[in-house]
PDB file of the backbone (N, CA, C, O) and the ligand in Angstrom, with CONECT records:
HET     ZN  A 101       1
ATOM      1  N   MET A   1      21.618  13.478 -17.009  1.00  0.00           N
ATOM      2  CA  MET A   1      20.723  12.327 -16.749  1.00  0.00           C
ATOM      3  C   MET A   1      19.448  12.465 -17.569  1.00  0.00           C
ATOM      4  O   MET A   1      18.752  13.476 -17.470  1.00  0.00           O
ATOM      5  N   ASP A   2      19.136  11.458 -18.377  1.00  0.00           N
ATOM      6  CA  ASP A   2      17.907  11.576 -19.165  1.00  0.00           C
ATOM      7  C   ASP A   2      16.725  10.930 -18.431  1.00  0.00           C
ATOM      8  O   ASP A   2      16.869  10.382 -17.338  1.00  0.00           O
ATOM      9  N   GLU A   3      15.563  11.014 -19.065  1.00  0.00           N
ATOM     10  CA  GLU A   3      14.346  10.551 -18.397  1.00  0.00           C
ATOM     11  C   GLU A   3      14.371   9.058 -18.092  1.00  0.00           C
ATOM     12  O   GLU A   3      13.863   8.604 -17.067  1.00  0.00           O
ATOM     13  N   ALA A   4      14.980   8.306 -19.015  1.00  0.00           N
ATOM     14  CA  ALA A   4      15.034   6.856 -18.814  1.00  0.00           C
ATOM     15  C   ALA A   4      15.826   6.507 -17.560  1.00  0.00           C
ATOM     16  O   ALA A   4      15.462   5.602 -16.809  1.00  0.00           O
ATOM     17  N   ASP A   5      16.909   7.235 -17.348  1.00  0.00           N
ATOM     18  CA  ASP A   5      17.706   7.011 -16.143  1.00  0.00           C
ATOM     19  C   ASP A   5      16.906   7.310 -14.893  1.00  0.00           C
ATOM     20  O   ASP A   5      16.944   6.563 -13.915  1.00  0.00           O
ATOM     21  N   GLN A   6      16.181   8.411 -14.941  1.00  0.00           N
ATOM     22  CA  GLN A   6      15.378   8.799 -13.777  1.00  0.00           C
ATOM     23  C   GLN A   6      14.298   7.771 -13.495  1.00  0.00           C
ATOM     24  O   GLN A   6      14.024   7.442 -12.341  1.00  0.00           O
ATOM     25  N   ALA A   7      13.682   7.261 -14.572  1.00  0.00           N
ATOM     26  CA  ALA A   7      12.651   6.242 -14.409  1.00  0.00           C
ATOM     27  C   ALA A   7      13.250   4.981 -13.789  1.00  0.00           C
ATOM     28  O   ALA A   7      12.636   4.346 -12.931  1.00  0.00           O
ATOM     29  N   GLN A   8      14.436   4.634 -14.227  1.00  0.00           N
ATOM     30  CA  GLN A   8      15.107   3.442 -13.705  1.00  0.00           C
ATOM     31  C   GLN A   8      15.389   3.597 -12.203  1.00  0.00           C
ATOM     32  O   GLN A   8      15.188   2.671 -11.417  1.00  0.00           O
ATOM     33  N   ILE A   9      15.850   4.770 -11.839  1.00  0.00           N
ATOM     34  CA  ILE A   9      16.129   5.022 -10.424  1.00  0.00           C
ATOM     35  C   ILE A   9      14.855   4.922  -9.601  1.00  0.00           C
ATOM     36  O   ILE A   9      14.849   4.381  -8.495  1.00  0.00           O
ATOM     37  N   ARG A  10      13.776   5.454 -10.165  1.00  0.00           N
ATOM     38  CA  ARG A  10      12.495   5.422  -9.459  1.00  0.00           C
ATOM     39  C   ARG A  10      12.047   3.980  -9.233  1.00  0.00           C
ATOM     40  O   ARG A  10      11.577   3.619  -8.154  1.00  0.00           O
ATOM     41  N   ILE A  11      12.204   3.167 -10.275  1.00  0.00           N
ATOM     42  CA  ILE A  11      11.805   1.762 -10.167  1.00  0.00           C
ATOM     43  C   ILE A  11      12.659   1.053  -9.115  1.00  0.00           C
ATOM     44  O   ILE A  11      12.155   0.248  -8.331  1.00  0.00           O
ATOM     45  N   GLU A  12      13.936   1.357  -9.108  1.00  0.00           N
ATOM     46  CA  GLU A  12      14.811   0.721  -8.115  1.00  0.00           C
ATOM     47  C   GLU A  12      14.418   1.119  -6.698  1.00  0.00           C
ATOM     48  O   GLU A  12      14.452   0.296  -5.783  1.00  0.00           O
ATOM     49  N   LYS A  13      14.051   2.368  -6.524  1.00  0.00           N
ATOM     50  CA  LYS A  13      13.612   2.831  -5.204  1.00  0.00           C
ATOM     51  C   LYS A  13      12.340   2.104  -4.782  1.00  0.00           C
ATOM     52  O   LYS A  13      12.195   1.688  -3.633  1.00  0.00           O
ATOM     53  N   GLU A  14      11.420   1.960  -5.740  1.00  0.00           N
ATOM     54  CA  GLU A  14      10.165   1.286  -5.421  1.00  0.00           C
ATOM     55  C   GLU A  14      10.397  -0.184  -5.100  1.00  0.00           C
ATOM     56  O   GLU A  14       9.738  -0.750  -4.228  1.00  0.00           O
ATOM     57  N   ASP A  15      11.332  -0.793  -5.806  1.00  0.00           N
ATOM     58  CA  ASP A  15      11.676  -2.185  -5.511  1.00  0.00           C
ATOM     59  C   ASP A  15      12.208  -2.317  -4.095  1.00  0.00           C
ATOM     60  O   ASP A  15      11.835  -3.231  -3.359  1.00  0.00           O
ATOM     61  N   ALA A  16      13.068  -1.410  -3.730  1.00  0.00           N
ATOM     62  CA  ALA A  16      13.644  -1.440  -2.388  1.00  0.00           C
ATOM     63  C   ALA A  16      12.557  -1.274  -1.340  1.00  0.00           C
ATOM     64  O   ALA A  16      12.573  -1.934  -0.301  1.00  0.00           O
ATOM     65  N   LEU A  17      11.626  -0.399  -1.621  1.00  0.00           N
ATOM     66  CA  LEU A  17      10.527  -0.143  -0.705  1.00  0.00           C
ATOM     67  C   LEU A  17       9.644  -1.380  -0.566  1.00  0.00           C
ATOM     68  O   LEU A  17       9.218  -1.736   0.533  1.00  0.00           O
ATOM     69  N   THR A  18       9.378  -2.027  -1.699  1.00  0.00           N
ATOM     70  CA  THR A  18       8.564  -3.232  -1.687  1.00  0.00           C
ATOM     71  C   THR A  18       9.245  -4.315  -0.861  1.00  0.00           C
ATOM     72  O   THR A  18       8.589  -5.043  -0.116  1.00  0.00           O
ATOM     73  N   MET A  19      10.550  -4.416  -0.994  1.00  0.00           N
ATOM     74  CA  MET A  19      11.287  -5.423  -0.240  1.00  0.00           C
ATOM     75  C   MET A  19      11.224  -5.145   1.247  1.00  0.00           C
ATOM     76  O   MET A  19      11.068  -6.058   2.058  1.00  0.00           O
ATOM     77  N   VAL A  20      11.347  -3.880   1.595  1.00  0.00           N
ATOM     78  CA  VAL A  20      11.255  -3.503   3.010  1.00  0.00           C
ATOM     79  C   VAL A  20       9.885  -3.863   3.547  1.00  0.00           C
ATOM     80  O   VAL A  20       9.755  -4.413   4.640  1.00  0.00           O
ATOM     81  N   LYS A  21       8.861  -3.546   2.763  1.00  0.00           N
ATOM     82  CA  LYS A  21       7.493  -3.846   3.190  1.00  0.00           C
ATOM     83  C   LYS A  21       7.285  -5.346   3.324  1.00  0.00           C
ATOM     84  O   LYS A  21       6.622  -5.805   4.253  1.00  0.00           O
ATOM     85  N   ALA A  22       7.852  -6.108   2.398  1.00  0.00           N
ATOM     86  CA  ALA A  22       7.682  -7.547   2.420  1.00  0.00           C
ATOM     87  C   ALA A  22       8.370  -8.156   3.635  1.00  0.00           C
ATOM     88  O   ALA A  22       7.928  -9.171   4.173  1.00  0.00           O
ATOM     89  N   ARG A  23       9.445  -7.528   4.052  1.00  0.00           N
ATOM     90  CA  ARG A  23      10.197  -8.048   5.197  1.00  0.00           C
ATOM     91  C   ARG A  23       9.566  -7.621   6.515  1.00  0.00           C
ATOM     92  O   ARG A  23       9.653  -8.336   7.514  1.00  0.00           O
ATOM     93  N   ALA A  24       8.938  -6.463   6.512  1.00  0.00           N
ATOM     94  CA  ALA A  24       8.430  -5.881   7.748  1.00  0.00           C
ATOM     95  C   ALA A  24       7.443  -6.774   8.516  1.00  0.00           C
ATOM     96  O   ALA A  24       7.555  -6.901   9.736  1.00  0.00           O
ATOM     97  N   PRO A  25       6.484  -7.389   7.823  1.00  0.00           N
ATOM     98  CA  PRO A  25       5.472  -8.145   8.566  1.00  0.00           C
ATOM     99  C   PRO A  25       6.057  -9.160   9.542  1.00  0.00           C
ATOM    100  O   PRO A  25       5.611  -9.240  10.686  1.00  0.00           O
ATOM    101  N   LYS A  26       7.030  -9.922   9.115  1.00  0.00           N
ATOM    102  CA  LYS A  26       7.624 -10.940   9.979  1.00  0.00           C
ATOM    103  C   LYS A  26       8.175 -10.316  11.251  1.00  0.00           C
ATOM    104  O   LYS A  26       7.973 -10.814  12.359  1.00  0.00           O
ATOM    105  N   LYS A  27       8.873  -9.217  11.053  1.00  0.00           N
ATOM    106  CA  LYS A  27       9.516  -8.553  12.174  1.00  0.00           C
ATOM    107  C   LYS A  27       8.474  -7.991  13.143  1.00  0.00           C
ATOM    108  O   LYS A  27       8.632  -8.048  14.362  1.00  0.00           O
ATOM    109  N   ALA A  28       7.402  -7.446  12.556  1.00  0.00           N
ATOM    110  CA  ALA A  28       6.414  -6.755  13.377  1.00  0.00           C
ATOM    111  C   ALA A  28       5.359  -7.704  13.935  1.00  0.00           C
ATOM    112  O   ALA A  28       4.577  -7.327  14.808  1.00  0.00           O
ATOM    113  N   GLN A  29       5.338  -8.920  13.438  1.00  0.00           N
ATOM    114  CA  GLN A  29       4.249  -9.815  13.839  1.00  0.00           C
ATOM    115  C   GLN A  29       4.256 -10.071  15.343  1.00  0.00           C
ATOM    116  O   GLN A  29       5.279 -10.414  15.936  1.00  0.00           O
ATOM    117  N   THR A  30       3.117  -9.898  15.913  1.00  0.00           N
ATOM    118  CA  THR A  30       2.983 -10.084  17.350  1.00  0.00           C
ATOM    119  C   THR A  30       1.601 -10.639  17.639  1.00  0.00           C
ATOM    120  O   THR A  30       0.650 -10.386  16.900  1.00  0.00           O
ATOM    121  N   LYS A  31       1.498 -11.390  18.709  1.00  0.00           N
ATOM    122  CA  LYS A  31       0.205 -11.984  19.043  1.00  0.00           C
ATOM    123  C   LYS A  31      -0.606 -11.069  19.946  1.00  0.00           C
ATOM    124  O   LYS A  31      -1.820 -11.209  20.087  1.00  0.00           O
ATOM    125  N   ASN A  32       0.110 -10.124  20.552  1.00  0.00           N
ATOM    126  CA  ASN A  32      -0.587  -9.264  21.490  1.00  0.00           C
ATOM    127  C   ASN A  32      -0.519  -7.802  21.068  1.00  0.00           C
ATOM    128  O   ASN A  32       0.448  -7.342  20.460  1.00  0.00           O
ATOM    129  N   CYS A  33      -1.568  -7.108  21.411  1.00  0.00           N
ATOM    130  CA  CYS A  33      -1.658  -5.686  21.092  1.00  0.00           C
ATOM    131  C   CYS A  33      -0.569  -4.909  21.821  1.00  0.00           C
ATOM    132  O   CYS A  33      -0.332  -5.124  23.010  1.00  0.00           O
ATOM    133  N   MET A  34       0.092  -4.003  21.100  1.00  0.00           N
ATOM    134  CA  MET A  34       1.171  -3.245  21.729  1.00  0.00           C
ATOM    135  C   MET A  34       0.631  -2.140  22.640  1.00  0.00           C
ATOM    136  O   MET A  34       1.376  -1.574  23.441  1.00  0.00           O
ATOM    137  N   ASP A  35      -0.649  -1.837  22.520  1.00  0.00           N
ATOM    138  CA  ASP A  35      -1.232  -0.792  23.363  1.00  0.00           C
ATOM    139  C   ASP A  35      -1.832  -1.360  24.645  1.00  0.00           C
ATOM    140  O   ASP A  35      -1.516  -0.894  25.740  1.00  0.00           O
ATOM    141  N   CYS A  36      -2.694  -2.361  24.512  1.00  0.00           N
ATOM    142  CA  CYS A  36      -3.407  -2.855  25.696  1.00  0.00           C
ATOM    143  C   CYS A  36      -2.968  -4.259  26.093  1.00  0.00           C
ATOM    144  O   CYS A  36      -3.351  -4.742  27.159  1.00  0.00           O
ATOM    145  N   GLY A  37      -2.172  -4.924  25.258  1.00  0.00           N
ATOM    146  CA  GLY A  37      -1.684  -6.249  25.605  1.00  0.00           C
ATOM    147  C   GLY A  37      -2.668  -7.371  25.360  1.00  0.00           C
ATOM    148  O   GLY A  37      -2.360  -8.540  25.593  1.00  0.00           O
ATOM    149  N   GLU A  38      -3.844  -7.019  24.893  1.00  0.00           N
ATOM    150  CA  GLU A  38      -4.845  -8.037  24.573  1.00  0.00           C
ATOM    151  C   GLU A  38      -4.395  -8.844  23.371  1.00  0.00           C
ATOM    152  O   GLU A  38      -3.679  -8.338  22.506  1.00  0.00           O
ATOM    153  N   ARG A  39      -4.808 -10.083  23.317  1.00  0.00           N
ATOM    154  CA  ARG A  39      -4.481 -10.907  22.164  1.00  0.00           C
ATOM    155  C   ARG A  39      -5.154 -10.378  20.918  1.00  0.00           C
ATOM    156  O   ARG A  39      -6.343 -10.059  20.925  1.00  0.00           O
ATOM    157  N   ILE A  40      -4.390 -10.288  19.857  1.00  0.00           N
ATOM    158  CA  ILE A  40      -4.975  -9.895  18.570  1.00  0.00           C
ATOM    159  C   ILE A  40      -5.623 -11.143  17.980  1.00  0.00           C
ATOM    160  O   ILE A  40      -5.009 -12.209  17.936  1.00  0.00           O
ATOM    161  N   THR A  41      -6.847 -11.004  17.535  1.00  0.00           N
ATOM    162  CA  THR A  41      -7.589 -12.178  17.061  1.00  0.00           C
ATOM    163  C   THR A  41      -6.908 -12.812  15.847  1.00  0.00           C
ATOM    164  O   THR A  41      -6.267 -12.141  15.038  1.00  0.00           O
ATOM    165  N   GLU A  42      -7.077 -14.119  15.758  1.00  0.00           N
ATOM    166  CA  GLU A  42      -6.499 -14.899  14.663  1.00  0.00           C
ATOM    167  C   GLU A  42      -6.928 -14.328  13.313  1.00  0.00           C
ATOM    168  O   GLU A  42      -6.127 -14.201  12.387  1.00  0.00           O
ATOM    169  N   LYS A  43      -8.201 -13.993  13.230  1.00  0.00           N
ATOM    170  CA  LYS A  43      -8.782 -13.481  11.988  1.00  0.00           C
ATOM    171  C   LYS A  43      -8.090 -12.184  11.564  1.00  0.00           C
ATOM    172  O   LYS A  43      -7.759 -11.981  10.396  1.00  0.00           O
ATOM    173  N   ARG A  44      -7.888 -11.328  12.544  1.00  0.00           N
ATOM    174  CA  ARG A  44      -7.254 -10.037  12.258  1.00  0.00           C
ATOM    175  C   ARG A  44      -5.802 -10.245  11.836  1.00  0.00           C
ATOM    176  O   ARG A  44      -5.316  -9.569  10.930  1.00  0.00           O
ATOM    177  N   ARG A  45      -5.122 -11.160  12.478  1.00  0.00           N
ATOM    178  CA  ARG A  45      -3.725 -11.383  12.133  1.00  0.00           C
ATOM    179  C   ARG A  45      -3.577 -12.012  10.747  1.00  0.00           C
ATOM    180  O   ARG A  45      -2.592 -11.783  10.045  1.00  0.00           O
ATOM    181  N   GLN A  46      -4.578 -12.807  10.371  1.00  0.00           N
ATOM    182  CA  GLN A  46      -4.542 -13.380   9.030  1.00  0.00           C
ATOM    183  C   GLN A  46      -4.775 -12.301   7.987  1.00  0.00           C
ATOM    184  O   GLN A  46      -4.151 -12.275   6.926  1.00  0.00           O
ATOM    185  N   PHE A  47      -5.702 -11.406   8.333  1.00  0.00           N
ATOM    186  CA  PHE A  47      -6.077 -10.353   7.399  1.00  0.00           C
ATOM    187  C   PHE A  47      -5.020  -9.266   7.356  1.00  0.00           C
ATOM    188  O   PHE A  47      -4.708  -8.740   6.288  1.00  0.00           O
ATOM    189  N   VAL A  48      -4.475  -8.932   8.501  1.00  0.00           N
ATOM    190  CA  VAL A  48      -3.438  -7.898   8.614  1.00  0.00           C
ATOM    191  C   VAL A  48      -2.266  -8.478   9.406  1.00  0.00           C
ATOM    192  O   VAL A  48      -2.142  -8.232  10.606  1.00  0.00           O
ATOM    193  N   PRO A  49      -1.399  -9.254   8.728  1.00  0.00           N
ATOM    194  CA  PRO A  49      -0.325  -9.963   9.443  1.00  0.00           C
ATOM    195  C   PRO A  49       0.642  -9.038  10.167  1.00  0.00           C
ATOM    196  O   PRO A  49       1.323  -9.454  11.104  1.00  0.00           O
ATOM    197  N   TRP A  50       0.700  -7.791   9.734  1.00  0.00           N
ATOM    198  CA  TRP A  50       1.642  -6.857  10.359  1.00  0.00           C
ATOM    199  C   TRP A  50       0.990  -6.058  11.489  1.00  0.00           C
ATOM    200  O   TRP A  50       1.599  -5.151  12.055  1.00  0.00           O
ATOM    201  N   ALA A  51      -0.251  -6.409  11.805  1.00  0.00           N
ATOM    202  CA  ALA A  51      -0.960  -5.666  12.844  1.00  0.00           C
ATOM    203  C   ALA A  51      -0.226  -5.765  14.176  1.00  0.00           C
ATOM    204  O   ALA A  51       0.203  -6.845  14.581  1.00  0.00           O
ATOM    205  N   THR A  52      -0.089  -4.646  14.840  1.00  0.00           N
ATOM    206  CA  THR A  52       0.568  -4.647  16.145  1.00  0.00           C
ATOM    207  C   THR A  52      -0.409  -4.213  17.229  1.00  0.00           C
ATOM    208  O   THR A  52      -0.060  -4.110  18.405  1.00  0.00           O
ATOM    209  N   ARG A  53      -1.655  -3.958  16.795  1.00  0.00           N
ATOM    210  CA  ARG A  53      -2.675  -3.561  17.765  1.00  0.00           C
ATOM    211  C   ARG A  53      -3.945  -4.355  17.536  1.00  0.00           C
ATOM    212  O   ARG A  53      -4.203  -4.820  16.426  1.00  0.00           O
ATOM    213  N   CYS A  54      -4.732  -4.510  18.578  1.00  0.00           N
ATOM    214  CA  CYS A  54      -6.043  -5.119  18.414  1.00  0.00           C
ATOM    215  C   CYS A  54      -6.949  -4.111  17.698  1.00  0.00           C
ATOM    216  O   CYS A  54      -6.606  -2.938  17.553  1.00  0.00           O
ATOM    217  N   MET A  55      -8.069  -4.580  17.272  1.00  0.00           N
ATOM    218  CA  MET A  55      -8.958  -3.743  16.466  1.00  0.00           C
ATOM    219  C   MET A  55      -9.339  -2.422  17.160  1.00  0.00           C
ATOM    220  O   MET A  55      -9.171  -1.356  16.569  1.00  0.00           O
ATOM    221  N   PRO A  56      -9.842  -2.472  18.386  1.00  0.00           N
ATOM    222  CA  PRO A  56     -10.237  -1.204  19.031  1.00  0.00           C
ATOM    223  C   PRO A  56      -9.074  -0.224  19.188  1.00  0.00           C
ATOM    224  O   PRO A  56      -9.249   0.980  19.003  1.00  0.00           O
ATOM    225  N   CYS A  57      -7.895  -0.731  19.528  1.00  0.00           N
ATOM    226  CA  CYS A  57      -6.743   0.151  19.694  1.00  0.00           C
ATOM    227  C   CYS A  57      -6.296   0.726  18.357  1.00  0.00           C
ATOM    228  O   CYS A  57      -5.867   1.877  18.283  1.00  0.00           O
ATOM    229  N   GLN A  58      -6.398  -0.072  17.310  1.00  0.00           N
ATOM    230  CA  GLN A  58      -6.029   0.420  15.988  1.00  0.00           C
ATOM    231  C   GLN A  58      -6.950   1.562  15.574  1.00  0.00           C
ATOM    232  O   GLN A  58      -6.510   2.564  15.011  1.00  0.00           O
ATOM    233  N   VAL A  59      -8.218   1.389  15.861  1.00  0.00           N
ATOM    234  CA  VAL A  59      -9.195   2.431  15.528  1.00  0.00           C
ATOM    235  C   VAL A  59      -8.860   3.710  16.292  1.00  0.00           C
ATOM    236  O   VAL A  59      -8.874   4.802  15.724  1.00  0.00           O
ATOM    237  N   GLU A  60      -8.560   3.567  17.579  1.00  0.00           N
ATOM    238  CA  GLU A  60      -8.168   4.721  18.397  1.00  0.00           C
ATOM    239  C   GLU A  60      -6.918   5.384  17.835  1.00  0.00           C
ATOM    240  O   GLU A  60      -6.837   6.607  17.722  1.00  0.00           O
ATOM    241  N   HIS A  61      -5.950   4.548  17.488  1.00  0.00           N
ATOM    242  CA  HIS A  61      -4.678   5.031  16.976  1.00  0.00           C
ATOM    243  C   HIS A  61      -4.883   5.842  15.700  1.00  0.00           C
ATOM    244  O   HIS A  61      -4.268   6.892  15.510  1.00  0.00           O
ATOM    245  N   GLU A  62      -5.752   5.341  14.833  1.00  0.00           N
ATOM    246  CA  GLU A  62      -5.983   6.035  13.563  1.00  0.00           C
ATOM    247  C   GLU A  62      -6.780   7.311  13.765  1.00  0.00           C
ATOM    248  O   GLU A  62      -6.631   8.267  13.003  1.00  0.00           O
ATOM    249  N   LYS A  63      -7.615   7.334  14.774  1.00  0.00           N
ATOM    250  CA  LYS A  63      -8.357   8.546  15.098  1.00  0.00           C
ATOM    251  C   LYS A  63      -7.395   9.657  15.513  1.00  0.00           C
ATOM    252  O   LYS A  63      -7.554  10.815  15.129  1.00  0.00           O
ATOM    253  N   GLU A  64      -6.397   9.276  16.302  1.00  0.00           N
ATOM    254  CA  GLU A  64      -5.416  10.245  16.777  1.00  0.00           C
ATOM    255  C   GLU A  64      -4.616  10.850  15.643  1.00  0.00           C
ATOM    256  O   GLU A  64      -4.235  12.020  15.663  1.00  0.00           O
ATOM    257  N   ARG A  65      -4.378  10.005  14.651  1.00  0.00           N
ATOM    258  CA  ARG A  65      -3.499  10.411  13.550  1.00  0.00           C
ATOM    259  C   ARG A  65      -4.167  11.408  12.618  1.00  0.00           C
ATOM    260  O   ARG A  65      -3.502  12.257  12.024  1.00  0.00           O
ATOM    261  N   PHE A  66      -5.486  11.303  12.493  1.00  0.00           N
ATOM    262  CA  PHE A  66      -6.154  12.186  11.531  1.00  0.00           C
ATOM    263  C   PHE A  66      -6.868  13.340  12.210  1.00  0.00           C
ATOM    264  O   PHE A  66      -7.477  14.171  11.538  1.00  0.00           O
TER     265      PHE A  66
HETATM  266 ZN    ZN A 101      -5.424  -3.211  22.121  1.00  0.00          ZN2+
END
């Protein structure tokens, strides 16, 4: 396998990933926070259509992760 082949495979993988990401928002879209059940604000959903948490819960969630 030469470098061009490897590059091609890499591009195909990235394409697949992009497609998954593009599809994900619709599936994940929700009006209510998955943690506290509060409505996610319209503004936040427009800005982050794949958001599954309200702003305060997202902040908490990210704190836990790091
Ligand atoms: Zn919440």
